[in-house]
C-alpha positions as a Markdown table, in Angstrom:
| # | Residue | x | y | z |
|---|---|---|---|---|
| 1 | Met | 50.0 | 21.2 | 115.5 |
| 2 | Arg | 48.7 | 18.1 | 117.3 |
| 3 | Arg | 45.6 | 18.0 | 115.2 |
| 4 | Leu | 47.7 | 18.3 | 112.0 |
| 5 | Ser | 50.0 | 15.5 | 113.0 |
| 6 | Ala | 47.0 | 13.3 | 114.0 |
| 7 | Val | 45.2 | 13.9 | 110.7 |
| 8 | Ala | 48.5 | 13.2 | 108.8 |
| 9 | Gly | 48.9 | 10.0 | 110.7 |
| 10 | Val | 45.3 | 8.9 | 109.9 |
| 11 | Leu | 45.7 | 9.7 | 106.3 |
| 12 | Phe | 49.0 | 7.9 | 106.2 |
| 13 | Leu | 47.4 | 4.7 | 107.6 |
| 14 | Ala | 44.4 | 5.0 | 105.4 |
| 15 | Gly | 46.7 | 5.1 | 102.4 |
| 16 | Cys | 47.9 | 1.7 | 103.4 |
| 17 | Ala | 44.4 | 0.2 | 103.2 |
| 18 | Thr | 43.9 | -2.1 | 100.2 |
| 19 | Gln | 41.0 | -4.1 | 98.7 |
| 20 | Pro | 41.4 | -7.3 | 96.8 |
| 21 | His | 41.5 | -6.9 | 93.0 |
| 22 | Pro | 38.4 | -7.8 | 91.2 |
| 23 | Gln | 38.4 | -11.2 | 89.6 |
| 24 | Ala | 36.1 | -13.0 | 87.2 |
| 25 | Ala | 34.5 | -15.0 | 90.0 |
| 26 | Tyr | 33.4 | -11.9 | 91.9 |
| 27 | Pro | 29.9 | -10.5 | 91.6 |
| 28 | Gly | 29.5 | -8.0 | 88.7 |
| 29 | Phe | 26.8 | -5.7 | 87.4 |
| 30 | Trp | 23.9 | -8.3 | 87.2 |
| 31 | Ala | 24.5 | -9.6 | 90.7 |
| 32 | Gly | 24.7 | -6.0 | 91.9 |
| 33 | Leu | 21.4 | -5.2 | 90.2 |
| 34 | Gly | 19.8 | -8.3 | 91.9 |
| 35 | His | 21.2 | -7.4 | 95.3 |
| 36 | Gly | 20.0 | -3.8 | 94.9 |
| 37 | Leu | 16.5 | -5.0 | 94.1 |
| 38 | Val | 16.2 | -7.2 | 97.2 |
| 39 | Ala | 18.3 | -4.9 | 99.5 |
| 40 | Leu | 15.2 | -3.7 | 101.5 |
| 41 | Ile | 14.1 | -7.3 | 102.1 |
| 42 | Ala | 17.7 | -8.3 | 103.0 |
| 43 | Leu | 17.9 | -5.4 | 105.4 |
| 44 | Val | 14.9 | -6.7 | 107.4 |
| 45 | Val | 16.1 | -10.3 | 107.2 |
| 46 | Ser | 19.6 | -9.2 | 108.4 |
| 47 | Leu | 18.0 | -8.2 | 111.8 |
| 48 | Phe | 17.2 | -11.9 | 112.5 |
| 49 | Ala | 19.7 | -13.9 | 110.4 |
| 50 | Pro | 23.4 | -13.4 | 109.3 |
| 51 | Val | 22.5 | -12.0 | 105.9 |
| 52 | Arg | 24.5 | -9.2 | 104.2 |
| 53 | Ile | 22.8 | -6.7 | 101.8 |
| 54 | Tyr | 26.1 | -5.9 | 99.9 |
| 55 | Ala | 28.5 | -8.4 | 98.5 |
| 56 | Phe | 32.2 | -8.0 | 99.4 |
| 57 | Pro | 34.5 | -8.5 | 97.7 |
| 58 | Asn | 32.7 | -7.6 | 94.4 |
| 59 | Gly | 33.5 | -6.6 | 90.9 |
| 60 | Gly | 34.1 | -2.9 | 91.7 |
| 61 | Phe | 32.4 | -0.1 | 89.8 |
| 62 | Trp | 30.0 | -2.2 | 87.8 |
| 63 | Tyr | 28.7 | -4.0 | 90.9 |
| 64 | Asp | 28.2 | -0.7 | 92.6 |
| 65 | Ala | 26.5 | 0.7 | 89.5 |
| 66 | Gly | 24.1 | -2.3 | 89.4 |
| 67 | Phe | 23.4 | -2.1 | 93.1 |
| 68 | Ala | 22.6 | 1.6 | 92.9 |
| 69 | Ile | 20.3 | 1.1 | 89.9 |
| 70 | Gly | 18.6 | -1.9 | 91.6 |
| 71 | Phe | 18.2 | -0.1 | 94.9 |
| 72 | Gly | 16.8 | 3.0 | 93.2 |
| 73 | Ala | 14.3 | 0.8 | 91.2 |
| 74 | Ser | 13.1 | -0.9 | 94.4 |
| 75 | Ile | 12.6 | 2.4 | 96.1 |
| 76 | Met | 10.7 | 3.8 | 93.1 |
| 77 | Leu | 8.6 | 0.7 | 93.0 |
| 78 | Leu | 7.8 | 1.1 | 96.7 |
| 79 | Val | 6.8 | 4.7 | 96.2 |
| 80 | Val | 4.6 | 4.0 | 93.2 |
| 81 | Leu | 2.8 | 1.2 | 95.1 |
| 82 | Cys | 2.3 | 3.5 | 98.1 |
| 83 | Ile | 1.0 | 6.3 | 95.8 |
| 84 | Ala | -1.4 | 3.9 | 94.1 |
| 85 | Arg | -2.7 | 2.7 | 97.4 |
| 86 | Ile | -3.1 | 6.2 | 98.8 |
| 87 | Gly | -4.7 | 7.4 | 95.6 |
| 88 | Gly | -7.2 | 4.6 | 95.8 |
| 89 | Phe | -8.3 | 5.7 | 99.2 |
| 90 | Ile | -8.5 | 9.3 | 98.1 |
| 91 | Thr | -10.6 | 8.7 | 95.0 |
| 92 | Arg | -13.0 | 6.4 | 96.9 |
| 93 | Gly | -13.7 | 9.1 | 99.5 |
| 94 | His | -12.4 | 7.3 | 102.5 |
């Protein structure tokens, strides 16, 4: 019974949480795409400087969609470059 009341209390408090409504000045799809493309670089820089890899507040779904597409593209590019590098070593007989 204690667990049930604790979970109910947490859910009740979580239901009170709000985010600001998206406005025209907030970053949208294209900004999310750019942020997703440079997310890996921003992650390394954030270890040494106060840099965030994700804009908040943002335009909501479209920012998230752009970020996911950009991040996925940067990961694919990294994988393709690594495969090309490894493939070059393999074909040269090293």
